[in-house]
N, C-alpha and C positions, 0 to 999 in steps of 0.2 A: 979598903981592905976586902979582899975576896975570901969566900969560904974555901973549903978544901975540895970543891967540885973540880973535876977534870974536864967537865963539859959545860960550856956556857952557851945559852941561847942568844942568838942575835935578832931573832924575830919570833913572836908567838902570835898567831892569828886564830881567832875563833871563826869558824865557818858554820854558821847556824843552819844554813840550808842543807849542808851535808852532814850535820850533826857530828862535827869533828873539830879537833884543834890541830893546826899545822904548826910545827916547830922546826925552825932552822937553827942548827948549832954552828958555832964558829969553825968546827972542823969540816964544814960543808955538808954534813948529813942533814937531810930534811925528812921528818917523819910526820905522817898524818895519823893521828890517834882518834879512833871513834869514841864518841861519848859513852857508848856501852862498855867498851874495853876499859876506859878510864874509871867508870863507875864501879864495875865489878872488881877492879884491881885497886880500889881506893886504899891509900895507906892509913886510913882511919882505924882507930881501935875497934869501931863497930864492925869492920870487915876483917882486919888483921888479927884482932884479939890482942891479948897482952903478952903472948909468948908464941914461939914459932908454930906450935901444933894447934893453935886456936883459930886459924883462918877459916872464915865462913864462906860458903858458896852463895853468891848473890844471884838469884834467879829473877826472871820476869822483867828484865831491863832492856829488852830489844828496842823499845821506842824512846828511851831516855834521851834527853837533850841537855846541853849546857846552856844555862841562862847567862852566866858571865864568869869572867876569870879575874881574880884579884891577886896582885903581886904581894908576896910575903917577904919582906926584907929584900936581900940581894941573892937569896938562895932558893926560892920556891914560889909556887903559886897555889892559891886555894881555888878550887873549882866549885861553882854553885850549880847544882843540877836541878832540873825541873821536878824531881821527886823529893825535893827539899833537902837532899843530902849535901852537906858542905863542910864536913869536919876533917877531911883529909888534906894534908899539906904535901903537895907533890914537889919534891926537890928536883933540881936539875938532873942529878944522877938518876933518880927514879924515872923521870920522864925519858931520859936517854935510854935507859935499860928497857922500858916499855916499848919504845920505838924500835930499838935494835932487835929485841927478842919477841916482838909482838906475834909473829906467826906461831911460835912454840907456845907462848903464853895463852894465845887464843885457842889452840888445839887442846891444851891441857884443861882449859875452862870448859870447852864443849864436852870433853870426856868426863869431867867431874859432874856436869849436869846430867849426862846420860846415865852414869853409874848411880846417881842418886834419884833418878826418876823425876828430874826437874826440867824446866823449859825456859828458853829465852823469852817466850811470850808471857805477857802479864796474865 
């Protein structure tokens, strides 16, 4: 039985040397998601908060890397980062959205850092 996801990955590859995860979806889209983007956009309560207005800006993760990726059921993965963050569950829909919209998400993140006097550097 499949979840309600409209997007299903056919391959997920951890590219440690490039600090990214490459995901190919069955619709043919292939996304390369940097560890930094995945970390700062973590779906965890630590980053997202418990309501829409509580999202935190995660700074200083320019050099973060993914240590490993763990499948969660048939609907998601958990990513273990080298800063010891591992509480976010990345659903297929969330990963697809991050890939599809990553340029806008990244620009919004950089703007938030600037507005708050924060940096990507540790």
